[in-house]
Biopython code that builds the backbone (N, CA, C, O; Angstrom):
import numpy as np
from Bio.PDB.StructureBuilder import StructureBuilder

atoms = [
    (1, "UNK", "N", (120.397, -19.260, 15.369)),
    (1, "UNK", "CA", (120.543, -19.636, 13.992)),
    (1, "UNK", "C", (119.326, -19.115, 13.245)),
    (1, "UNK", "O", (118.238, -19.017, 13.813)),
    (2, "UNK", "N", (119.507, -18.785, 11.982)),
    (2, "UNK", "CA", (118.412, -18.262, 11.179)),
    (2, "UNK", "C", (118.308, -19.043, 9.882)),
    (2, "UNK", "O", (119.265, -19.680, 9.442)),
    (3, "UNK", "N", (117.132, -18.982, 9.280)),
    (3, "UNK", "CA", (116.908, -19.652, 8.003)),
    (3, "UNK", "C", (115.438, -19.960, 7.835)),
    (3, "UNK", "O", (114.664, -19.891, 8.789)),
    (4, "UNK", "N", (115.063, -20.295, 6.630)),
    (4, "UNK", "CA", (113.676, -20.649, 6.362)),
    (4, "UNK", "C", (113.633, -21.879, 5.483)),
    (4, "UNK", "O", (114.588, -22.187, 4.771)),
    (5, "UNK", "N", (112.510, -22.580, 5.543)),
    (5, "UNK", "CA", (112.337, -23.746, 4.682)),
    (5, "UNK", "C", (112.272, -23.335, 3.220)),
    (5, "UNK", "O", (112.730, -24.066, 2.343)),
    (6, "UNK", "N", (111.702, -22.159, 2.958)),
    (6, "UNK", "CA", (111.526, -21.727, 1.583)),
    (6, "UNK", "C", (112.838, -21.565, 0.837)),
    (6, "UNK", "O", (112.967, -22.016, -0.301)),
    (7, "UNK", "N", (113.815, -20.920, 1.472)),
    (7, "UNK", "CA", (115.075, -20.709, 0.758)),
    (7, "UNK", "C", (116.110, -21.786, 1.057)),
    (7, "UNK", "O", (117.162, -21.830, 0.420)),
    (8, "UNK", "N", (115.819, -22.655, 2.023)),
    (8, "UNK", "CA", (116.670, -23.795, 2.368)),
    (8, "UNK", "C", (118.113, -23.393, 2.650)),
    (8, "UNK", "O", (119.051, -24.107, 2.298)),
    (9, "UNK", "N", (118.273, -22.249, 3.285)),
    (9, "UNK", "CA", (119.567, -21.778, 3.768)),
    (9, "UNK", "C", (119.474, -21.663, 5.279)),
    (9, "UNK", "O", (118.462, -21.195, 5.802)),
    (10, "UNK", "N", (120.510, -22.083, 5.988)),
    (10, "UNK", "CA", (120.532, -21.963, 7.443)),
    (10, "UNK", "C", (121.858, -21.324, 7.833)),
    (10, "UNK", "O", (122.920, -21.746, 7.376)),
    (11, "UNK", "N", (121.784, -20.295, 8.689)),
    (11, "UNK", "CA", (122.974, -19.586, 9.149)),
    (11, "UNK", "C", (123.080, -19.694, 10.659)),
    (11, "UNK", "O", (122.115, -19.425, 11.374)),
    (12, "UNK", "N", (124.250, -20.086, 11.147)),
    (12, "UNK", "CA", (124.507, -20.088, 12.578)),
    (12, "UNK", "C", (124.873, -18.689, 13.034)),
    (12, "UNK", "O", (125.130, -17.800, 12.222)),
    (13, "UNK", "N", (124.894, -18.509, 14.344)),
    (13, "UNK", "CA", (125.326, -17.240, 14.915)),
    (13, "UNK", "C", (126.822, -17.316, 15.181)),
    (13, "UNK", "O", (127.482, -18.235, 14.698)),
    (14, "UNK", "N", (127.366, -16.382, 15.929)),
    (14, "UNK", "CA", (128.802, -16.315, 16.149)),
    (14, "UNK", "C", (129.358, -17.305, 17.154)),
    (14, "UNK", "O", (130.577, -17.451, 17.243)),
    (15, "UNK", "N", (128.518, -17.989, 17.910)),
    (15, "UNK", "CA", (129.016, -18.894, 18.945)),
    (15, "UNK", "C", (129.080, -20.330, 18.477)),
    (15, "UNK", "O", (129.201, -20.616, 17.286)),
    (16, "UNK", "N", (128.996, -21.230, 19.448)),
    (16, "UNK", "CA", (129.021, -22.668, 19.177)),
    (16, "UNK", "C", (127.594, -23.129, 18.915)),
    (16, "UNK", "O", (126.824, -23.322, 19.856)),
    (17, "UNK", "N", (127.238, -23.306, 17.661)),
    (17, "UNK", "CA", (125.860, -23.608, 17.270)),
    (17, "UNK", "C", (125.639, -25.101, 17.083)),
    (17, "UNK", "O", (126.549, -25.841, 16.709)),
    (18, "UNK", "N", (124.407, -25.527, 17.352)),
    (18, "UNK", "CA", (123.934, -26.867, 17.003)),
    (18, "UNK", "C", (122.997, -26.677, 15.828)),
    (18, "UNK", "O", (121.960, -26.026, 15.959)),
    (19, "UNK", "N", (123.349, -27.238, 14.684)),
    (19, "UNK", "CA", (122.574, -27.034, 13.465)),
    (19, "UNK", "C", (122.046, -28.372, 12.980)),
    (19, "UNK", "O", (122.814, -29.297, 12.715)),
    (20, "UNK", "N", (120.731, -28.466, 12.867)),
    (20, "UNK", "CA", (120.091, -29.645, 12.280)),
    (20, "UNK", "C", (119.007, -29.148, 11.336)),
    (20, "UNK", "O", (118.533, -28.019, 11.465)),
    (21, "UNK", "N", (118.622, -29.981, 10.399)),
    (21, "UNK", "CA", (117.635, -29.583, 9.405)),
    (21, "UNK", "C", (116.553, -30.645, 9.281)),
    (21, "UNK", "O", (116.717, -31.782, 9.726)),
    (22, "UNK", "N", (115.448, -30.250, 8.668)),
    (22, "UNK", "CA", (114.365, -31.183, 8.372)),
    (22, "UNK", "C", (114.686, -31.913, 7.071)),
    (22, "UNK", "O", (115.757, -31.730, 6.492)),
    (23, "UNK", "N", (113.745, -32.741, 6.620)),
    (23, "UNK", "CA", (113.921, -33.398, 5.323)),
    (23, "UNK", "C", (114.083, -32.352, 4.232)),
    (23, "UNK", "O", (113.516, -31.262, 4.317)),
    (24, "UNK", "N", (114.844, -32.680, 3.227)),
    (24, "UNK", "CA", (115.110, -31.766, 2.123)),
    (24, "UNK", "C", (116.595, -31.508, 2.015)),
    (24, "UNK", "O", (117.392, -32.097, 2.746)),
    (25, "UNK", "N", (116.964, -30.637, 1.112)),
    (25, "UNK", "CA", (118.370, -30.280, 0.921)),
    (25, "UNK", "C", (118.574, -28.850, 1.397)),
    (25, "UNK", "O", (117.863, -27.935, 0.980)),
    (26, "UNK", "N", (119.544, -28.674, 2.267)),
    (26, "UNK", "CA", (119.821, -27.372, 2.858)),
    (26, "UNK", "C", (121.291, -27.022, 2.692)),
    (26, "UNK", "O", (122.160, -27.889, 2.784)),
    (27, "UNK", "N", (121.560, -25.749, 2.447)),
    (27, "UNK", "CA", (122.923, -25.232, 2.534)),
    (27, "UNK", "C", (123.039, -24.589, 3.909)),
    (27, "UNK", "O", (122.227, -23.738, 4.273)),
    (28, "UNK", "N", (124.054, -25.001, 4.673)),
    (28, "UNK", "CA", (124.193, -24.503, 6.040)),
    (28, "UNK", "C", (125.556, -23.835, 6.231)),
    (28, "UNK", "O", (126.572, -24.277, 5.695)),
    (29, "UNK", "N", (125.539, -22.765, 7.006)),
    (29, "UNK", "CA", (126.727, -21.989, 7.340)),
    (29, "UNK", "C", (126.795, -21.902, 8.858)),
    (29, "UNK", "O", (125.889, -21.350, 9.483)),
    (30, "UNK", "N", (127.847, -22.436, 9.461)),
    (30, "UNK", "CA", (127.971, -22.395, 10.913)),
    (30, "UNK", "C", (128.463, -21.056, 11.432)),
    (30, "UNK", "O", (128.110, -20.648, 12.539)),
    (31, "UNK", "N", (129.275, -20.372, 10.640)),
    (31, "UNK", "CA", (129.863, -19.126, 11.115)),
    (31, "UNK", "C", (130.989, -19.406, 12.098)),
    (31, "UNK", "O", (131.534, -20.509, 12.135)),
    (32, "UNK", "N", (131.330, -18.403, 12.889)),
    (32, "UNK", "CA", (132.414, -18.550, 13.858)),
    (32, "UNK", "C", (131.994, -19.470, 14.992)),
    (32, "UNK", "O", (130.804, -19.686, 15.223)),
    (33, "UNK", "N", (132.971, -20.005, 15.688)),
    (33, "UNK", "CA", (132.700, -20.888, 16.822)),
    (33, "UNK", "C", (132.837, -22.346, 16.426)),
    (33, "UNK", "O", (133.013, -22.672, 15.252)),
    (34, "UNK", "N", (132.754, -23.215, 17.419)),
    (34, "UNK", "CA", (132.835, -24.660, 17.205)),
    (34, "UNK", "C", (131.424, -25.198, 17.039)),
    (34, "UNK", "O", (130.717, -25.421, 18.022)),
    (35, "UNK", "N", (131.021, -25.403, 15.809)),
    (35, "UNK", "CA", (129.643, -25.771, 15.497)),
    (35, "UNK", "C", (129.480, -27.279, 15.385)),
    (35, "UNK", "O", (130.415, -27.999, 15.036)),
    (36, "UNK", "N", (128.272, -27.739, 15.688)),
    (36, "UNK", "CA", (127.906, -29.138, 15.512)),
    (36, "UNK", "C", (126.812, -29.206, 14.463)),
    (36, "UNK", "O", (125.765, -28.575, 14.607)),
    (37, "UNK", "N", (127.051, -29.967, 13.414)),
    (37, "UNK", "CA", (126.092, -30.170, 12.337)),
    (37, "UNK", "C", (125.525, -31.576, 12.505)),
    (37, "UNK", "O", (126.253, -32.556, 12.348)),
    (38, "UNK", "N", (124.241, -31.686, 12.819)),
    (38, "UNK", "CA", (123.604, -32.989, 13.031)),
    (38, "UNK", "C", (122.980, -33.462, 11.725)),
    (38, "UNK", "O", (122.134, -32.774, 11.152)),
    (39, "UNK", "N", (123.394, -34.636, 11.252)),
    (39, "UNK", "CA", (122.816, -35.181, 10.028)),
    (39, "UNK", "C", (121.460, -35.796, 10.326)),
    (39, "UNK", "O", (121.183, -36.196, 11.457)),
    (40, "UNK", "N", (120.628, -35.868, 9.317)),
    (40, "UNK", "CA", (119.292, -36.436, 9.418)),
    (40, "UNK", "C", (119.407, -37.948, 9.518)),
    (40, "UNK", "O", (119.996, -38.589, 8.648)),
    (41, "UNK", "N", (118.849, -38.516, 10.571)),
    (41, "UNK", "CA", (118.877, -39.970, 10.745)),
    (41, "UNK", "C", (117.525, -40.509, 10.296)),
    (41, "UNK", "O", (116.559, -40.501, 11.058)),
    (42, "UNK", "N", (117.468, -40.971, 9.069)),
    (42, "UNK", "CA", (116.192, -41.362, 8.475)),
    (42, "UNK", "C", (115.655, -40.198, 7.663)),
    (42, "UNK", "O", (116.176, -39.087, 7.755)),
    (43, "UNK", "N", (114.645, -40.433, 6.890)),
    (43, "UNK", "CA", (114.101, -39.377, 6.048)),
    (43, "UNK", "C", (114.986, -39.126, 4.845)),
    (43, "UNK", "O", (116.053, -39.723, 4.701)),
    (44, "UNK", "N", (114.529, -38.240, 3.990)),
    (44, "UNK", "CA", (115.251, -37.955, 2.751)),
    (44, "UNK", "C", (115.819, -36.553, 2.798)),
    (44, "UNK", "O", (115.188, -35.619, 3.290)),
    (45, "UNK", "N", (117.009, -36.431, 2.281)),
    (45, "UNK", "CA", (117.642, -35.126, 2.198)),
    (45, "UNK", "C", (118.979, -35.103, 2.902)),
    (45, "UNK", "O", (119.349, -36.044, 3.606)),
    (46, "UNK", "N", (119.699, -34.011, 2.701)),
    (46, "UNK", "CA", (121.013, -33.852, 3.316)),
    (46, "UNK", "C", (121.339, -32.381, 3.427)),
    (46, "UNK", "O", (120.689, -31.535, 2.814)),
    (47, "UNK", "N", (122.357, -32.088, 4.220)),
    (47, "UNK", "CA", (122.830, -30.717, 4.332)),
    (47, "UNK", "C", (124.156, -30.578, 3.595)),
    (47, "UNK", "O", (124.980, -31.492, 3.594)),
    (48, "UNK", "N", (124.345, -29.429, 2.972)),
    (48, "UNK", "CA", (125.634, -29.097, 2.367)),
    (48, "UNK", "C", (126.282, -28.085, 3.298)),
    (48, "UNK", "O", (125.833, -26.944, 3.408)),
    (49, "UNK", "N", (127.340, -28.519, 3.963)),
    (49, "UNK", "CA", (128.027, -27.680, 4.938)),
    (49, "UNK", "C", (129.010, -26.800, 4.177)),
    (49, "UNK", "O", (129.956, -27.291, 3.561)),
    (50, "UNK", "N", (128.772, -25.504, 4.228)),
    (50, "UNK", "CA", (129.503, -24.566, 3.383)),
    (50, "UNK", "C", (130.801, -24.054, 4.010)),
    (50, "UNK", "O", (131.667, -23.539, 3.303)),
    (51, "UNK", "N", (130.943, -24.194, 5.349)),
    (51, "UNK", "CA", (132.108, -23.596, 6.015)),
    (51, "UNK", "C", (132.621, -24.457, 7.170)),
    (51, "UNK", "O", (132.833, -23.953, 8.272)),
    (52, "UNK", "N", (132.821, -25.748, 6.924)),
    (52, "UNK", "CA", (133.333, -26.655, 7.954)),
    (52, "UNK", "C", (134.796, -26.332, 8.226)),
    (52, "UNK", "O", (135.596, -26.202, 7.299)),
    (53, "UNK", "N", (135.141, -26.204, 9.512)),
    (53, "UNK", "CA", (136.513, -25.848, 9.875)),
    (53, "UNK", "C", (136.930, -26.569, 11.147)),
    (53, "UNK", "O", (136.100, -27.167, 11.833)),
    (54, "UNK", "N", (138.216, -26.510, 11.455)),
    (54, "UNK", "CA", (138.739, -27.170, 12.657)),
    (54, "UNK", "C", (137.926, -26.736, 13.872)),
    (54, "UNK", "O", (137.641, -25.551, 14.046)),
    (55, "UNK", "N", (137.557, -27.697, 14.706)),
    (55, "UNK", "CA", (136.738, -27.430, 15.890)),
    (55, "UNK", "C", (135.276, -27.748, 15.672)),
    (55, "UNK", "O", (134.538, -27.948, 16.637)),
    (56, "UNK", "N", (134.837, -27.799, 14.415)),
    (56, "UNK", "CA", (133.454, -28.168, 14.106)),
    (56, "UNK", "C", (133.304, -29.685, 14.156)),
    (56, "UNK", "O", (134.281, -30.424, 14.037)),
    (57, "UNK", "N", (132.067, -30.134, 14.333)),
    (57, "UNK", "CA", (131.751, -31.563, 14.427)),
    (57, "UNK", "C", (130.554, -31.855, 13.537)),
    (57, "UNK", "O", (129.627, -31.051, 13.443)),
    (58, "UNK", "N", (130.580, -33.007, 12.886)),
    (58, "UNK", "CA", (129.398, -33.524, 12.198)),
    (58, "UNK", "C", (128.915, -34.712, 13.014)),
    (58, "UNK", "O", (129.639, -35.695, 13.174)),
    (59, "UNK", "N", (127.694, -34.624, 13.533)),
    (59, "UNK", "CA", (127.107, -35.730, 14.276)),
    (59, "UNK", "C", (126.364, -36.650, 13.321)),
    (59, "UNK", "O", (125.678, -36.188, 12.409)),
    (60, "UNK", "N", (126.504, -37.961, 13.537)),
    (60, "UNK", "CA", (125.801, -38.926, 12.692)),
    (60, "UNK", "C", (125.397, -40.112, 13.550)),
    (60, "UNK", "O", (125.723, -40.152, 14.736)),
    (61, "UNK", "N", (124.702, -41.068, 12.979)),
    (61, "UNK", "CA", (124.126, -42.192, 13.717)),
    (61, "UNK", "C", (125.158, -43.128, 14.336)),
    (61, "UNK", "O", (124.819, -43.899, 15.235)),
    (62, "UNK", "N", (126.395, -43.083, 13.883)),
    (62, "UNK", "CA", (127.407, -44.027, 14.351)),
    (62, "UNK", "C", (127.292, -45.384, 13.676)),
    (62, "UNK", "O", (127.980, -46.334, 14.048)),
    (63, "UNK", "N", (126.419, -45.466, 12.684)),
    (63, "UNK", "CA", (126.163, -46.724, 11.976)),
    (63, "UNK", "C", (127.397, -47.156, 11.184)),
    (63, "UNK", "O", (128.037, -46.325, 10.540)),
    (64, "UNK", "N", (127.740, -48.457, 11.225)),
    (64, "UNK", "CA", (128.908, -48.926, 10.488)),
    (64, "UNK", "C", (128.780, -48.778, 8.975)),
    (64, "UNK", "O", (129.787, -48.826, 8.269)),
    (65, "UNK", "N", (127.569, -48.602, 8.467)),
    (65, "UNK", "CA", (127.369, -48.431, 7.021)),
    (65, "UNK", "C", (127.736, -47.021, 6.560)),
    (65, "UNK", "O", (127.696, -46.742, 5.362)),
    (66, "UNK", "N", (128.093, -46.128, 7.484)),
    (66, "UNK", "CA", (128.444, -44.753, 7.141)),
    (66, "UNK", "C", (129.899, -44.692, 6.693)),
    (66, "UNK", "O", (130.777, -45.325, 7.280)),
    (67, "UNK", "N", (130.134, -43.910, 5.634)),
    (67, "UNK", "CA", (131.486, -43.756, 5.110)),
    (67, "UNK", "C", (131.662, -42.335, 4.574)),
    (67, "UNK", "O", (130.691, -41.606, 4.369)),
    (68, "UNK", "N", (132.908, -41.965, 4.355)),
    (68, "UNK", "CA", (133.247, -40.665, 3.779)),
    (68, "UNK", "C", (133.838, -40.916, 2.403)),
    (68, "UNK", "O", (134.778, -41.698, 2.258)),
    (69, "UNK", "N", (133.285, -40.252, 1.387)),
    (69, "UNK", "CA", (133.759, -40.405, 0.009)),
    (69, "UNK", "C", (134.230, -39.064, -0.524)),
    (69, "UNK", "O", (133.727, -38.012, -0.129)),
    (70, "UNK", "N", (135.199, -39.113, -1.425)),
    (70, "UNK", "CA", (135.624, -37.914, -2.138)),
    (70, "UNK", "C", (134.888, -37.870, -3.465)),
    (70, "UNK", "O", (134.967, -38.809, -4.257)),
    (71, "UNK", "N", (134.173, -36.782, -3.709)),
    (71, "UNK", "CA", (133.491, -36.577, -4.992)),
    (71, "UNK", "C", (133.821, -35.163, -5.446)),
    (71, "UNK", "O", (133.334, -34.186, -4.876)),
    (72, "UNK", "N", (134.640, -35.065, -6.460)),
    (72, "UNK", "CA", (135.074, -33.745, -6.911)),
    (72, "UNK", "C", (135.884, -33.065, -5.818)),
    (72, "UNK", "O", (136.822, -33.654, -5.280)),
    (73, "UNK", "N", (135.527, -31.828, -5.486)),
    (73, "UNK", "CA", (136.253, -31.059, -4.472)),
    (73, "UNK", "C", (135.626, -31.177, -3.089)),
    (73, "UNK", "O", (136.053, -30.490, -2.161)),
    (74, "UNK", "N", (134.623, -32.032, -2.936)),
    (74, "UNK", "CA", (133.876, -32.117, -1.682)),
    (74, "UNK", "C", (133.962, -33.503, -1.056)),
    (74, "UNK", "O", (134.145, -34.503, -1.750)),
    (75, "UNK", "N", (133.826, -33.544, 0.267)),
    (75, "UNK", "CA", (133.706, -34.807, 0.991)),
    (75, "UNK", "C", (132.219, -35.097, 1.171)),
    (75, "UNK", "O", (131.452, -34.211, 1.546)),
    (76, "UNK", "N", (131.819, -36.323, 0.907)),
    (76, "UNK", "CA", (130.423, -36.729, 1.041)),
    (76, "UNK", "C", (130.310, -37.732, 2.179)),
    (76, "UNK", "O", (131.077, -38.692, 2.249)),
    (77, "UNK", "N", (129.343, -37.504, 3.077)),
    (77, "UNK", "CA", (129.043, -38.433, 4.161)),
    (77, "UNK", "C", (127.860, -39.265, 3.678)),
    (77, "UNK", "O", (126.778, -38.734, 3.427)),
    (78, "UNK", "N", (128.074, -40.572, 3.549)),
    (78, "UNK", "CA", (127.078, -41.459, 2.943)),
    (78, "UNK", "C", (126.807, -42.623, 3.890)),
    (78, "UNK", "O", (127.734, -43.219, 4.439)),
    (79, "UNK", "N", (125.522, -42.939, 4.074)),
    (79, "UNK", "CA", (125.115, -44.109, 4.864)),
    (79, "UNK", "C", (124.422, -45.067, 3.908)),
    (79, "UNK", "O", (123.327, -44.780, 3.425)),
    (80, "UNK", "N", (125.058, -46.210, 3.632)),
    (80, "UNK", "CA", (124.520, -47.122, 2.623)),
    (80, "UNK", "C", (124.571, -46.435, 1.276)),
    (80, "UNK", "O", (125.654, -46.153, 0.763)),
    (81, "UNK", "N", (123.396, -46.158, 0.687)),
    (81, "UNK", "CA", (123.350, -45.404, -0.569)),
    (81, "UNK", "C", (122.656, -44.057, -0.384)),
    (81, "UNK", "O", (122.241, -43.432, -1.360)),
    (82, "UNK", "N", (122.529, -43.610, 0.863)),
    (82, "UNK", "CA", (121.823, -42.374, 1.199)),
    (82, "UNK", "C", (122.823, -41.293, 1.614)),
    (82, "UNK", "O", (123.549, -41.466, 2.593)),
    (83, "UNK", "N", (122.864, -40.188, 0.882)),
    (83, "UNK", "CA", (123.745, -39.071, 1.221)),
    (83, "UNK", "C", (123.202, -38.372, 2.460)),
    (83, "UNK", "O", (122.019, -38.034, 2.512)),
    (84, "UNK", "N", (124.049, -38.154, 3.449)),
    (84, "UNK", "CA", (123.664, -37.478, 4.690)),
    (84, "UNK", "C", (124.179, -36.051, 4.752)),
    (84, "UNK", "O", (123.502, -35.167, 5.276)),
    (85, "UNK", "N", (125.391, -35.819, 4.212)),
    (85, "UNK", "CA", (125.967, -34.471, 4.216)),
    (85, "UNK", "C", (127.018, -34.369, 3.123)),
    (85, "UNK", "O", (127.647, -35.358, 2.744)),
    (86, "UNK", "N", (127.192, -33.158, 2.629)),
    (86, "UNK", "CA", (128.267, -32.824, 1.704)),
    (86, "UNK", "C", (129.064, -31.713, 2.381)),
    (86, "UNK", "O", (128.493, -30.717, 2.826)),
    (87, "UNK", "N", (130.374, -31.883, 2.459)),
    (87, "UNK", "CA", (131.229, -30.895, 3.108)),
    (87, "UNK", "C", (132.020, -30.182, 2.016)),
    (87, "UNK", "O", (132.960, -30.735, 1.446)),
    (88, "UNK", "N", (131.620, -28.949, 1.740)),
    (88, "UNK", "CA", (132.159, -28.195, 0.608)),
    (88, "UNK", "C", (133.637, -27.860, 0.801)),
    (88, "UNK", "O", (134.048, -27.358, 1.847)),
    (89, "UNK", "N", (134.427, -28.154, -0.240)),
    (89, "UNK", "CA", (135.823, -27.761, -0.267)),
    (89, "UNK", "C", (136.730, -28.498, 0.704)),
    (89, "UNK", "O", (137.838, -28.041, 0.985)),
    (90, "UNK", "N", (136.270, -29.637, 1.221)),
    (90, "UNK", "CA", (137.057, -30.409, 2.187)),
    (90, "UNK", "C", (137.380, -31.767, 1.585)),
    (90, "UNK", "O", (136.518, -32.409, 0.984)),
    (91, "UNK", "N", (138.610, -32.198, 1.748)),
    (91, "UNK", "CA", (139.024, -33.510, 1.265)),
    (91, "UNK", "C", (138.593, -34.590, 2.250)),
    (91, "UNK", "O", (138.718, -34.420, 3.463)),
    (92, "UNK", "N", (138.089, -35.693, 1.725)),
    (92, "UNK", "CA", (137.674, -36.814, 2.580)),
    (92, "UNK", "C", (138.829, -37.295, 3.446)),
    (92, "UNK", "O", (138.612, -37.728, 4.578)),
    (93, "UNK", "N", (140.044, -37.227, 2.935)),
    (93, "UNK", "CA", (141.210, -37.687, 3.700)),
    (93, "UNK", "C", (141.534, -36.778, 4.883)),
    (93, "UNK", "O", (142.321, -37.155, 5.752)),
    (94, "UNK", "N", (140.942, -35.592, 4.929)),
    (94, "UNK", "CA", (141.158, -34.668, 6.046)),
    (94, "UNK", "C", (140.153, -34.866, 7.176)),
    (94, "UNK", "O", (140.218, -34.172, 8.191)),
    (95, "UNK", "N", (139.229, -35.804, 7.009)),
    (95, "UNK", "CA", (138.198, -36.036, 8.023)),
    (95, "UNK", "C", (138.433, -37.364, 8.725)),
    (95, "UNK", "O", (138.923, -38.324, 8.130)),
    (96, "UNK", "N", (138.072, -37.398, 10.001)),
    (96, "UNK", "CA", (138.163, -38.609, 10.809)),
    (96, "UNK", "C", (136.766, -38.991, 11.261)),
    (96, "UNK", "O", (136.012, -38.146, 11.743)),
    (97, "UNK", "N", (136.416, -40.264, 11.108)),
    (97, "UNK", "CA", (135.099, -40.747, 11.514)),
    (97, "UNK", "C", (135.258, -41.582, 12.790)),
    (97, "UNK", "O", (136.073, -42.503, 12.837)),
    (98, "UNK", "N", (134.475, -41.253, 13.819)),
    (98, "UNK", "CA", (134.509, -41.950, 15.106)),
    (98, "UNK", "C", (133.155, -42.626, 15.292)),
    (98, "UNK", "O", (132.174, -41.973, 15.648)),
    (99, "UNK", "N", (133.104, -43.923, 15.055)),
    (99, "UNK", "CA", (131.841, -44.654, 15.129)),
    (99, "UNK", "C", (131.336, -44.770, 16.561)),
    (99, "UNK", "O", (130.125, -44.774, 16.780)),
    (100, "UNK", "N", (132.229, -44.863, 17.539)),
    (100, "UNK", "CA", (131.809, -45.000, 18.936)),
    (100, "UNK", "C", (131.062, -43.762, 19.426)),
    (100, "UNK", "O", (130.034, -43.875, 20.095)),
    (101, "UNK", "N", (131.584, -42.575, 19.091)),
    (101, "UNK", "CA", (130.952, -41.332, 19.535)),
    (101, "UNK", "C", (129.981, -40.759, 18.510)),
    (101, "UNK", "O", (129.262, -39.806, 18.809)),
    (102, "UNK", "N", (129.951, -41.328, 17.301)),
    (102, "UNK", "CA", (129.051, -40.843, 16.256)),
    (102, "UNK", "C", (129.379, -39.435, 15.800)),
    (102, "UNK", "O", (128.483, -38.612, 15.611)),
    (103, "UNK", "N", (130.685, -39.151, 15.620)),
    (103, "UNK", "CA", (131.093, -37.820, 15.177)),
    (103, "UNK", "C", (132.147, -37.918, 14.071)),
    (103, "UNK", "O", (132.900, -38.887, 13.977)),
    (104, "UNK", "N", (132.167, -36.880, 13.245)),
    (104, "UNK", "CA", (133.180, -36.720, 12.208)),
    (104, "UNK", "C", (133.845, -35.372, 12.456)),
    (104, "UNK", "O", (133.162, -34.363, 12.633)),
    (105, "UNK", "N", (135.176, -35.353, 12.468)),
    (105, "UNK", "CA", (135.931, -34.133, 12.734)),
    (105, "UNK", "C", (137.073, -34.019, 11.729)),
    (105, "UNK", "O", (137.357, -34.949, 10.975)),
    (106, "UNK", "N", (137.723, -32.844, 11.740)),
    (106, "UNK", "CA", (138.948, -32.708, 10.966)),
    (106, "UNK", "C", (140.010, -33.584, 11.592)),
    (106, "UNK", "O", (140.106, -33.664, 12.817)),
    (107, "UNK", "N", (140.809, -34.241, 10.770)),
    (107, "UNK", "CA", (141.933, -35.038, 11.267)),
    (107, "UNK", "C", (142.959, -34.109, 11.896)),
    (107, "UNK", "O", (143.103, -32.954, 11.493)),
    (108, "UNK", "N", (143.661, -34.624, 12.878)),
    (108, "UNK", "CA", (144.725, -33.837, 13.497)),
    (108, "UNK", "C", (145.814, -33.571, 12.466)),
    (108, "UNK", "O", (146.177, -34.458, 11.694)),
    (109, "UNK", "N", (146.322, -32.374, 12.457)),
    (109, "UNK", "CA", (147.399, -32.007, 11.537)),
    (109, "UNK", "C", (148.721, -32.506, 12.117)),
    (109, "UNK", "O", (149.142, -32.029, 13.171)),
    (110, "UNK", "N", (149.387, -33.459, 11.453)),
    (110, "UNK", "CA", (150.630, -34.002, 12.001)),
    (110, "UNK", "C", (151.750, -32.967, 12.084)),
    (110, "UNK", "O", (152.722, -33.177, 12.809)),
    (111, "UNK", "N", (151.634, -31.864, 11.363)),
    (111, "UNK", "CA", (152.665, -30.831, 11.387)),
    (111, "UNK", "C", (152.385, -29.754, 12.423)),
    (111, "UNK", "O", (153.215, -28.870, 12.638)),
    (112, "UNK", "N", (151.221, -29.819, 13.068)),
    (112, "UNK", "CA", (150.857, -28.772, 14.038)),
    (112, "UNK", "C", (151.537, -29.002, 15.364)),
    (112, "UNK", "O", (151.350, -28.222, 16.298)),
]
sb = StructureBuilder()
sb.init_structure("model")
sb.init_model(0)
sb.init_chain("A")
sb.init_seg("    ")
for serial, (resi, resn, name, xyz) in enumerate(atoms, 1):
    if name == "N":
        sb.init_residue(resn, " ", resi, " ")
    sb.init_atom(name, np.array(xyz, "f"), 0.0, 1.0, " ", f" {name:<3s}", serial, name[0])
structure = sb.get_structure()
């Protein structure tokens, strides 16, 4: 994965990447493969996931205070009043939150 703190952009490689960021706001691109985006547990800031797709995972604390909200055209992952991630162009209703495993994934397509 590549990126710098200065431009706050992070790019995954072509495989299955594990992407996490420091405090601050980052735009992240997983690229091809089944990527895992780890949200910041504590601290300030969040990642904006620019290319979340089927097979990708968002890891989070598993805390019951975590929820998925629809804001405009994006799904927001929020813990209490703290934004953890924004998933660009994805509907909140298309995501499934698993508190036991601490992961968020695309919901299964009932027509598939």
